[in-house]
N, C-alpha and C positions, 0 to 999 in steps of 0.2 A: 561083693556080697549080693546074693540073689534076693530079690524082694518078691514076696508072695502077691500074686495078682488078685487074691481074694479081697484085699483091702481097698481096691479101686472100683469105681463105678464108671463104666464106659458108656458115654452118651453119643448118639448119632445126631448130628445137627443138620437138619434139612436145609435146602437152599430155596431158590425161587421155584415157582410152580413148574413142574416138568412137563414137557411135551413128549408124545410117543416118538421113539426113535432118536431122541437127542439126549445126550448125557451132559449134565452141567459140570463145570469145572470146580475146583476147590475154592473155598471162600477166601477172601483176602484176610490176612492176619495183621496187616499194618497199613495205615493210611497216612500218606505224607501230604501236607497242605503247604502250598507256596504262599508267601505273604500277599502277593498281588490278588490272589483269590479272596482272602479275608478282607482286603480293602474294597474290592468290588462289592462284596456282600454288605459291608457297612455303608458304602455309598448308596446302594439300592435301598437300604433301610432309611437313610436320611431323606432321600428323594421320593418316598412313597406318598401316595395321595391320601390325605386325611380330611378332605373337604366334606365328605358325607360318611360318617362312621357307621351308619345303618346299612349301607349297601356296599361299601368298599372294605378292603382288608385293613382294619384299624389296628390289628395287633401284630401281624406278621406279613412278610412277603416271601415269595418262593422263587426259585430259579434252578437252572440246570448246571451241573458240574461237568467240566471237561478236563481231560488229562491223558496220561499214559498208564498202561498196565503192564506189569512184568510178564515174561513169557509163561511162567508157571501160574500166574494169577494170584499169587499170595501177597502182592504189594501193589498198591495203586498210588499215583501221584497226581493230586489235583493242582492243575496249573492255571485254569481259566474257568470262567463262569459267565452266564448271562441271565438277565431277569426274564421272568415269564409273567405276563398279566394274569391275574386271577381275582375272583370275587368269592368271598367267604363270609357266611353268617352262621347262626346257630343251626339252621336247618339243612343247608346245602353248600356245596363248593363248586365253582365253575372255573375251569382252566382253559385258556385259549390254546387249543391243541394245534391249530393251523399256524399260529405265530411260532409256537415251539418248533414245529417241523421246519419252517422256513429259516429261522435263526440257526437251528442246528445244521442245516445244509450249508449255510453261509460260513459258519464257524469251521466246519470240517473242510470246506473248500479253501479257506485261508490257512488253516493248520491241518494238513493231511495226516500228520502223525498222531493227532489227538483223537480220542474216542469219547463217547458218552459214558460217564461213570455213575451218575445218579442225580440227586437234587439236594437243595439246601433250603433252609427256612430260618427266620430270625426269631424263633421262639423255642425255648427248651421243652415246651409241653408237647407230648405225643397223644393224639386223640384218634378218633375213627377216621377223620379226614386225612390224617397223616398216613394211615394204613392204605386208604384208597389211592392217594397220590404215589405212595411207595410201590404198590402193585402196578400202577400205570408205567412207572419208570423201569420196573423189572419185567415187564411183559415181553413177549417175543416179537410183537409187531412194532412197538414204539419204544422199547427199552433196551436194557443191557443184557438180555438173555443170550447165552447160557450163564453169564456171570451175574452175580447178585448186585443189585443197585446199592450204592453207598448213599447214606443220608447223613448230612452234617447240619447240626443245629448250632446257631450262634446267638448268644444273648446280646441285645442292643439296648438295654435299659439305661437311661441317662443317670450318671452319677455312680454307676457300679462298674466293676471290672468286667472285661469281655471274657466270656466263658464259651468254649466250644466243646461239642461232643460228636462222636462218629458212631453210626449204626449200620448194620446190615439187617436183613429181614429173613424170616422163615415162615412158611405157610402154617396155619393153625387148622387143626381138624375140626371144622365147623360145617354147617350145611352149605349147599350150593348157592343159596340166596345171599349169604353173607360172606362168601369166599372172596369176593372182589374187594371188600373193605376190611378184611381181617388179616392180620399178620403179626408175627412176633418179632419185635425189634431186639436185636442182640448188639450190645456195645462192643466195639473193637478199638484197639489202641490206635492213637493218631499222634502225629508229630508235626509241628509247624517248623519247617526247615527253610533256611535261607543260606545263600552263598556269601562269599567275601564281597562280591560286587554289590549286593543288596544291604550289607551291614551299614555302610556309611549313610545311605538314604534312610534306613530305619532309625539310626541314631539321631539324624537331623529331625525326623518327624517326632520322635519321642521328646525332643527338647521343647516342643510347643506346649506340652502339658503344664510347664511352669509359668507360662505367660498368660496374662488375663485375656488377651485377644486371640489366643490359640494360634499364633503365627510364629513361624520359625524362619528367620532370614537365612539366605544362602551365603555361606562363608566362602572366603577366598582360599586359594591353595595354601598360602602361608598360614592362615588361621587354622585350617584343617590340620596341617602338619603340627602346629603348636598344640592343638588339642590332643592329637594322637600321642605326642611325646609326653604330655601331662598324664594321660591315661596310663601309658606304659610305666611311668615313674610311680604312679599310685599303685599299680598292680605289684610292682617290685617291692614297694614298702609293705604292702599287705603280706606278701609271701615271706619277706624277711622277718616281719613281726611274728608270723605264725611259727616259723622255724625257731626263733629265739624263745618263744613260749614253750615249745616242745622240748628244747634243750634244757630250759630251766624247770621242767616238770610241772609247769603251770597248766598244761593242756595235754589231753591224751593224744598220743600219736596215731596216725592213720597210715596203714601200709599201702593202701591204694593211692592216697594222695602223695606219699613219699615216692612211690614208683613212678607216678605221673611227673613229679618234679624232676626226678632223675632222668627220665626219658627226654623231657624238655631241655634240660641242661646239656644232655649228650648231643642234641642236635645243634646247639649253638657253636658257631665256628670259633676256633682258637686263633684269634688275631690280636696283635698288640694294639694298645690304644693309640699309639703314634701313627700306625698304619691306617687305622680307621679315620683319624683326624686328617691325615694327608689325603686320603681318598675323598673324604667329604669336601675338603677345600677345593680339590681339583674338580669335583662335580659342580660345586657352586660357581667356579670360574667358567666352566663350560656353559652353564645355564646363563650366566651374565653375557657371555660372548654371543650366544644364540639370540638373546633378547636384544642386544645392541644391533646385530645384523638385521633382525626383524624390524626394529624401529627405523633403521637406515633405509631399508627397502620401502617401508611404508611412507617415509618422508619423500623419497625420490618419486614414488608414484603420485603422491599428492602434488608435488612440484610440477611434474610433467603435465598433469591434468590442468593445473592453473595456467601454465604457459599456453597450452592448446586453447583454453577458454579465452585468454586475453588476446590471442592472435585472431580468433574468430570475431571478437568484439571490435577490434581495430579495423577490420575489413578484409583480412586474409591476404591472399596473393595479389589481388587487384591494387590494394593500397601500396604494397611493396613495389609493384611494377610502375605505378604512377610516380612514386618517390624516385625510383631509379631513372625515369625519363627526365624529370626536372634536373637531377644531378648531371645528366648528360648534356642538357642544354647549357647549364652553367659552365661546364667544362669547355664546350665549344666556344662560348663567349670569351672565356679566359684565354684560350689559345689564340683567338683573333687579336686580342689586346697584346699578347706577347709578341705576335708577328709584327704588329705595327711598331712596337717599341724597338724591336730588333732592326727594322728597316731604318728608323730614324737614327739609331745609333751608328749604323754603317754609313749613313749619309754624313754625319758629323765628323767621322774619322776621315772620310774622303775630302771634305772641305779643308780640314787642317793640313792635309798633304799638299794642296794646291797653293797655299799661302807661302810667301817668301819671308825668310827671317829678316828682322830689322836690326840695325846696328844700335848698340846702347848709347845713350846720350852721355857725353863727357861732363 
């Protein structure tokens, strides 16, 4: 069915300040943030200097965002960030530009695939200074031009949940004197995305919120496996309870959730429980054999090291050669005694042969 275009209002969204002869690319439609970038921002907020609130940044800190950009420019992924020293008060803001250039050069040298994406701050408030810093990061000389700079705000107030927002900017039609500090911030969707390798670490960190000392001990492999099995059983119980409630007409069904469950069950392999138990036991036996061999090798290495240490303590090869010389001398003395005994024995036998037999007395 055709829809009349008279019911729509088409708006042209400008980008960063344009330079003659250079065409800017399309604006990003989605921002992906990695967890390590969020942790770096929070760490920067915790370590900020609050010794002199009149001259230092007492309310927020700023830094640069690094990451990758898609070929068409419609999606950016924030992977890394670094802090930038700055001083801010009610009248003015000062940013260490030289430090920002040196750190950016070092970061790009360490990670050649990453590029400058924008900047972050630890305050949800947008003011005139935010527009000035945004235009600095979006400029052609020191910024992300022709791509728009991404601005991420993260709230770090104690006792409250962490909230993040993502913006890009567009120039505002003002006079030339205020063009450097004026811009229109436009909110864009963002997504904090992590992989399977980061999931275990994030779950371990989230467990510290329930402890008074905010510490989470590192668990062993067996404990981690036990937790994973318990979580899987908990999820299965929740799904089973939901399905039973839908069948009993106690809860409204969801077509999307039912399709998702069907797709998940279709991916599960059809294996008999006996085969799974047998394979699991074989795997456990293999692990035990490898552990036994590793302990045996470790014990053999420690034993050889102790034997080498004891040999060096006793004197080494010199002590062995001295002991061997003493044994040789003793052997020569024993041989001389044996020769003497043999000669006396032969003499006794020869004397017996020279004597004449006597007649027995009647």
